C-alpha positions as MATLAB code, in Angstrom:
seq = 'MSVPPKQARSVARLAAVQALYQMEVSSVGAEAVIREFAEHRFDRSAEEDDAPLATADEAFFADLVRGVVEHQKAVDAAVAKKLATGWRLDRLDATARAILRAGAYELIHRPDVPVEVVIDEYVELAKSFFEGPEPGFVNGALDAVAQDARR';
ca = [
     168.736  332.730  179.890;
     170.433  331.658  176.606;
     170.010  328.053  175.593;
     172.288  326.466  173.002;
     170.570  325.816  169.685;
     171.069  321.996  170.026;
     169.596  321.829  173.234;
     166.537  323.985  172.134;
     166.188  321.511  169.106;
     166.289  318.660  171.285;
     163.581  320.032  173.469;
     161.538  320.753  170.381;
     161.822  317.286  169.113;
     160.746  315.820  172.449;
     157.729  318.287  172.470;
     156.850  317.441  168.819;
     156.752  313.675  169.740;
     154.571  314.573  172.739;
     152.396  316.755  170.781;
     151.889  314.091  168.111;
     150.974  311.578  170.669;
     148.631  313.873  172.198;
     146.914  314.582  168.699;
     146.592  310.999  167.850;
     145.059  309.971  171.342;
     142.713  313.027  171.798;
     142.091  313.976  168.059;
     143.120  317.460  168.682;
     144.340  319.489  165.551;
     147.910  320.797  165.078;
     147.254  324.370  165.446;
     145.526  323.847  168.881;
     148.358  321.697  170.160;
     151.048  324.257  168.872;
     149.256  326.959  170.673;
     148.834  324.792  173.827;
     152.437  323.995  173.837;
     153.444  327.835  173.258;
     151.100  329.109  175.995;
     151.409  326.603  178.660;
     154.492  324.174  178.308;
     157.415  325.963  176.881;
     159.791  327.931  179.084;
     157.202  328.014  181.843;
     157.325  326.989  185.589;
     154.627  325.224  187.232;
     155.075  327.388  190.514;
     156.973  330.487  191.027;
     159.660  328.581  192.900;
     160.285  325.908  190.283;
     163.176  326.485  187.796;
     161.641  327.076  184.322;
     161.251  324.248  182.045;
     163.819  323.931  179.192;
     163.479  326.242  176.320;
     162.471  324.877  173.061;
     163.256  325.995  169.641;
     159.360  326.781  169.079;
     159.625  327.597  165.355;
     161.338  324.281  164.827;
     158.628  322.493  167.122;
     155.833  324.118  165.072;
     157.490  323.140  161.931;
     157.801  319.408  162.935;
     154.221  319.162  164.148;
     152.681  320.879  161.179;
     155.116  319.183  158.686;
     154.236  315.469  159.917;
     150.385  316.382  159.732;
     150.734  317.984  156.389;
     152.961  315.169  154.963;
     151.441  312.413  156.937;
     150.598  310.152  154.023;
     154.053  310.206  152.645;
     155.851  310.171  155.964;
     153.711  307.150  156.913;
     154.461  305.433  153.691;
     157.983  306.053  154.014;
     158.119  304.256  157.404;
     155.724  301.462  156.494;
     157.842  300.504  153.656;
     160.658  299.713  156.113;
     158.629  297.859  158.739;
     159.046  294.120  158.841;
     156.925  292.003  156.626;
     153.362  291.829  158.098;
     153.887  294.862  160.301;
     151.819  297.834  159.764;
     152.294  301.242  161.348;
     148.989  301.127  163.097;
     150.380  298.078  165.111;
     153.002  300.191  166.822;
     152.851  301.926  170.007;
     151.514  305.289  169.763;
     154.683  306.892  171.150;
     156.879  304.779  168.976;
     154.628  305.960  165.763;
     154.997  309.529  166.896;
     158.908  309.115  167.230;
     159.035  307.556  163.708;
     156.769  310.051  162.189;
     158.523  313.009  163.535;
     162.102  311.413  162.552;
     160.951  310.596  159.069;
     159.576  313.894  158.555;
     163.014  315.595  159.359;
     164.720  313.098  157.323;
     162.652  313.620  154.180;
     161.747  317.175  154.620;
     164.556  318.910  156.480;
     167.800  318.382  154.481;
     169.362  321.116  156.574;
     169.570  318.766  159.585;
     172.144  316.027  159.244;
     171.030  312.302  159.099;
     173.168  311.344  162.047;
     171.734  314.040  164.167;
     168.182  313.100  163.331;
     168.689  309.462  163.953;
     170.678  310.082  167.077;
     168.080  312.478  168.450;
     165.073  310.074  167.944;
     166.973  307.055  169.180;
     167.811  308.837  172.344;
     164.015  309.881  172.701;
     162.972  306.191  172.215;
     165.452  305.296  175.035;
     163.655  307.863  177.302;
     160.407  306.232  176.582;
     161.218  302.439  176.131;
     163.539  300.037  177.856;
     162.963  297.205  175.330;
     164.010  296.795  171.781;
     162.263  299.884  170.483;
     165.303  302.317  170.418;
     167.273  299.699  168.043;
     163.869  299.412  165.996;
     163.682  303.313  165.721;
     167.391  303.401  164.710;
     167.023  300.633  162.093;
     163.771  302.154  160.687;
     165.056  305.847  160.604;
     168.353  304.705  158.951;
     166.335  302.797  156.211;
     164.167  305.930  155.497;
     167.345  308.000  155.511;
     168.806  305.588  152.690;
     165.697  306.385  150.622;
     165.257  310.005  151.603;
     168.800  311.190  151.237;
     170.421  309.185  148.415;
];
């Protein structure tokens, strides 16, 4: 089954956000989470009769997870610098934090991916997790990070 590269990257971004969230709440390391996703979550079906889960760009997923972990201090600083006065990254919801970290990593360390694509993808992810102001917040924060990262 062939999956368009764009869709496979969208799935990889969703998986990376889930993996980063999982790592934060369970203190599991990056390599263990990458292995778990590869062995149990990508393109697998829960039961024989189920349709397979969407195919992810697994190399892109692994790069996102490893990259956020490897560059977390700089990624967090880039995001924190764009938060409103008095706000700290650790005050944000863990899912929002994972979305912002993955998006900021892509903006800073993946110049091969257009800014508009990164922002649109993570805003759409935020919409799938939140019904309130969070998608707008993600949009504003990532746009501000992009201004610094891609001048």
